[in-house]
N, C-alpha and C positions, 0 to 999 in steps of 0.2 A: 547385564542389561536390565534395566528397570522394567517392571510389569505394570506400571501405573496406567499405561494406555489400555490394557486389558482387551486388546482387539478392537477398540473403537476406531471408527473410520474418519479420517480428516482429509479434506480436499483443500489444496493450496494452489491458488492461481499465481502466475509469475514465479514459478518454482524452479526454473532452470538456473538462476544465478541470484546473487545479492541476498538480501534479508530473507526472501521467500525460500530460497534454496537451503539456507542454513537453518531456518525453522523446520523445514522438512526433514533434514538430517537429524536434528535433535529429537524430533518426534519419533522417528524410526528407532532411535536409541532408547526411547522411553516405552517402546512396546506397542505403539500405535500402528495401525494399517494406514498408509498414507498414499494419496493420489496426487501427483503433480500435473498441473495443466500449464502449458506454455506454447507459444508458437515455435519455439526452438527447444528440443528435448534432449540435446546431445549429452548434457551433464547427467540427465536422469537415466539415460540408456546405460551409461557405465555404472551408475550407482545401483541399478536394479540387479546387476550381476552379483552384488554382495548381499542383496536383500530380496531374493526372488519371491518369498512368501508374503512379504509385507509392503512392497512398493509396486505401484502401478503408475503409469503416466500416459497422457494423451496429448497429441498435438492439438492445440485448441486456441483459436483466435477468439478472444472474448467479445470482439465486435461482430461475431457471426452467431446468429440464433441457432443455425444448424449445428455448428461445432459444439456449442455449449450444451444443447439438448442431447446430442449424440454422446458426449462424454458422460453426462449425468446418467443417462439411460444405461450405459455400459457399466458404470460403477454399481448402480442398483441391481443390475442383472447378475453381477458377479458376487458382490459382497452384501447385497440386500438392504443396505442402509448408508446414510451419511449423517454422522453425529455432529461434525463440526465443519463449517466452511470458513476458510480464510481468504478474503478478497484482498489480494496484494498486487496483482498486475497493474502496472501504471507506466505512463510515458512522461518524461520530464524534459520538455523542450525549452531551453532558455532563450529568451528574446523579448525585447520590449514590445508592448502592445502595438505601438504605431508602426512597427516594422513587420508585424504579422498580419495574415489575412484571416477572414472569418472561417475559411476552410481549415486553417491551422487550429483555431479554437474548437471547431466542431470535431476534428479528429481527436483532440485531447479529451474532449467530453465523451466521445464514443468509447475510448478505452477506460479512462479513469472514473467515469460516472456511470454511463450506460452499461459498460462491461460488468460493473458490480451488480447493477440491476438485473442483467440477464442471468447471471449465475444464481442470484437469489430467487428470481422468478422460477428458475428450473428446479431448485433444491427445496424451496419452501413447502410445496405441497407434500413432499415426502416427510418432512419434519412435522408438519401439522398432522399428517395421518398418524404418526407415531406419538404425537405430543411430546416431542423431545428434540432438542437441537440447539446449537449455538452458532451464530453467524458473527464473525469478526470482520469489520471493515477497517483496513489499514488506512489511516488518515495521515495528516502532517500538520505541524504547527503553522506552516505557511497558510493553510486554510483558515487560521484563526487570527494571525497577526500580519500576513502579507510578506512579500519579498519582491523588490523591483526586478523585473525580468522574468517573473514567474506568474504573470497575471492569469494565464489559462490554467496552469497547474493549481494555483491557489484557489481559483474559482471552483474547480472540480472538487477539491478537498473540502472547501466550505459547503458545497452542495451535499457532499457525503455526510458531513456533520449533521446538517439539518434533516436529511433523509433518515439517518439512523435514529435520531431522537424520535421522529414521527413514527417510524415503523416499530420501534421498541414499545411505544405507547399502544399501538394497534395490537400488539401481541402480549400485552401485560397480563391477560387472563389465561395464558397458555404457558406451557413449559418450554417454549421456544423463545430465545432472547437474542438481541442484537447489540453489539458493542462497537465502539471505535477504539482502535489501537493506535497509540502514538509512539512510534520508534524515535529514538534520538537520531540526529543526523549521522549517517554512516557513509563510509568511503566506498559506496557502490560505484559501478561503472558510470551510471548516469550522473550521480551526485558529484563525482570528481570533476565533471565539466563545469561546475559552478566555481571551482578554484577557491574554495574556502581553505583556510589554513589547516594543515594536517592535524594540528592539535585540537581543532574543533570537530573533528570527524572520528566516529568510533569504528571499530572493526565490525564489519557486517556479520561475521560469525558470532561475535559476542552478543550483538543485538538480537540476532535470530534465536540464539539459545535462550536468552532472557524472556523473549516473547513466548517461546514454545513452553516454557515452564508455567506460563499463565493461560495455557490453551483452554482450560476448563473454567476460567473465570467468567462470571456473569455480570461483572461490574460494568456500569455504563461506559466508563472510559478506563483504558488500560494503558499504562506507561511502561516504557522499558525499565525504568528505575526511578528512584526519588529525585535524582538529579534532573532527569527529563521533566518530571512533574513540576519541580520548583522553577526550572528555567522557563518553561512555557508560561507558568503563572506570572513570573516576573515580567516577561515580554508583553503579556496582556495588560498587566497593571501599569507598566511604565513604557508606553510606546516609543519614547525617545531612545530606548535601548535598541530597538529594532532599526529605527532611523539611522542611528549612529553606526550600527553594525553592518548596515547594507549600503551606506552612502557611496562606497567605492564603485558599486555597480552603476549608480546614477552618474557619478563623475566620469566614469569610462564611457558611458553612453553619450553624455553631453560632449565629451571631447571628440568622439567619433562623428557626432553630428555637427561639430563646429560651433557649439554654443557654450557659454560659460554657465556656472551654476545658477546664475541669476537669470538665465535665459537670453542674455544679450549676445550678439554675434561676437566671436572671438577674432581679433585682428590677426591676420597672417603675418608672419615675419618676412621682412624684405631683405 
């Protein structure tokens, strides 16, 4: 086991499965004390049996002020500090904007945006008091380049990008910093529902390990690897790549709505 963590405390939200879970496991292997927060903690319960000294978990709904505050208070009471916060919890509900309600959008923002703000609001005073800390906000390329069927999710990630830049500037004269993490598209339970080709989706365990290796980074933007960095840069520079890569979502939606790609009604066969 590596001793690089040296007993530092990392909190990971959305830690029961997917990228967050594999980040947590890699951090444990690197000697960190890790706390997993999630509304479902079954995978964390079994993992704690093999890491009784270095893993803690709390059932925590990031849309609840009380849950978040109680979890943070418990961590501080036991371990005395939070060195790194990884905001990873998110919901990804695929659906075209016209088919969703405002309530759907509000719920997505409650988890993906205000959930991040709640945990930061609870943790930041402790970091400021020690003048030490790193906050990683897991983002997505969708927040920068878009994706049909992910208007709500993309909007929350775009908001996180802007929020992080502003908060980083506010904290520039302290030793507390905020970053955005950009993982590559991984075959998580939620992402599989997008039905992207398997060749375009990475192993969540690999993505989690790569991000865990950069847990102490204070760079403004952290990528899984250089492939992710170049891919997102290309998508931003050449929007037609995104349009071409996602046109099947639009075509499927228009077929379901009974319209052609030009927006004209499709004649039914007789």
